[in-house]
C-alpha positions as CSV (number, residue, x, y, z in Angstrom):
1,H,-11.2,-13.1,-12.1
2,C,-10.9,-10.3,-9.7
3,D,-11.8,-6.6,-9.3
4,I,-8.9,-5.6,-7.1
5,V,-5.2,-7.0,-7.0
6,F,-3.3,-6.2,-3.9
7,L,0.4,-6.0,-4.4
8,C,2.2,-6.8,-1.2
9,V,5.7,-7.8,-1.9
10,A,9.1,-6.6,-1.1
11,P,10.3,-3.9,-3.6
12,H,13.3,-6.1,-4.9
13,H,10.6,-8.6,-6.2
14,I,8.2,-6.2,-7.7
15,R,9.8,-6.5,-11.2
16,Y,9.2,-10.2,-11.4
17,I,5.7,-9.9,-10.3
18,I,5.1,-7.1,-13.0
19,D,6.5,-9.4,-15.6
20,D,4.2,-12.2,-14.5
21,I,0.9,-10.2,-14.0
22,R,1.3,-7.5,-16.7
23,D,-0.6,-9.4,-19.5
24,R,-3.3,-10.9,-17.1
25,I,-4.7,-7.7,-15.6
26,K,-7.8,-6.5,-17.3
27,S,-8.3,-2.6,-17.7
28,K,-11.0,-2.3,-15.0
29,V,-9.2,-4.0,-12.3
30,L,-8.1,-1.8,-9.6
31,I,-4.4,-2.5,-8.2
32,Y,-3.7,-1.6,-4.7
33,S,0.0,-1.3,-4.1
34,L,1.4,-1.7,-0.7
35,V,5.0,-2.0,-2.0
36,L,7.1,0.7,0.0
37,G,9.6,2.7,-2.0
38,F,8.2,1.8,-5.4
39,P,6.4,4.9,-6.8
40,S,3.0,4.4,-8.3
41,L,3.7,6.3,-11.6
42,K,6.6,3.9,-12.2
43,L,4.4,1.1,-11.3
44,S,1.7,2.3,-13.7
45,S,4.3,2.7,-16.6
46,L,5.6,-0.8,-16.1
47,L,2.3,-2.4,-15.8
48,K,0.9,-0.4,-18.6
49,H,-2.2,0.2,-16.2
50,I,-3.8,3.3,-14.8
51,L,-6.0,2.1,-12.0
52,I,-3.6,2.2,-9.3
53,I,-3.9,3.2,-5.6
54,K,-1.2,3.5,-3.3
55,P,-1.6,4.7,0.4
56,S,0.5,7.4,1.7
57,Y,1.6,7.3,5.4
58,Q,2.0,10.2,7.8
59,L,3.3,10.0,11.3
60,N,1.4,11.5,14.0
61,E,3.0,14.3,16.1
62,A,2.6,12.3,19.3
63,I,4.7,9.5,17.7
64,D,7.5,11.9,16.7
65,K,7.5,13.2,20.2
66,D,7.9,9.5,21.5
67,E,4.6,9.8,23.2
68,S,2.0,7.0,23.5
69,L,-1.2,7.5,21.6
70,W,-2.8,5.0,24.2
71,P,-3.1,6.8,27.6
72,A,-1.5,4.4,30.0
73,D,-3.8,5.4,32.9
74,D,-7.0,4.9,31.2
75,D,-8.7,1.4,31.2
76,I,-9.5,0.0,27.7
77,E,-13.4,0.7,28.0
78,S,-12.8,4.4,28.3
79,I,-10.4,4.4,25.3
80,I,-12.6,2.5,22.9
C-alpha cells in the first residue's frame, strides 16, 4: 500500500504499466509521472485516475545561450 506512485518508464512501456496497475491504484493515491512525451490527460484517461502530477521543464536562458550556470572562476564555497 502506498500514498504516491512514481511512474519512471520509457514512453513505449507506459501502456504495459498502465494495464498492470490500473485496477490496483486506489482513488486517493497520487501518481507522479516522469514519463516524457506522454500527456497527463491521456495518462489520466487510460488509468481512470485524476490525482496525477507531471512536472514541466523550462530551460534557463543561460543554457539557451550555451553559457554555464556555474561560474568557472569562483570556488565552490562562494557558489554554495
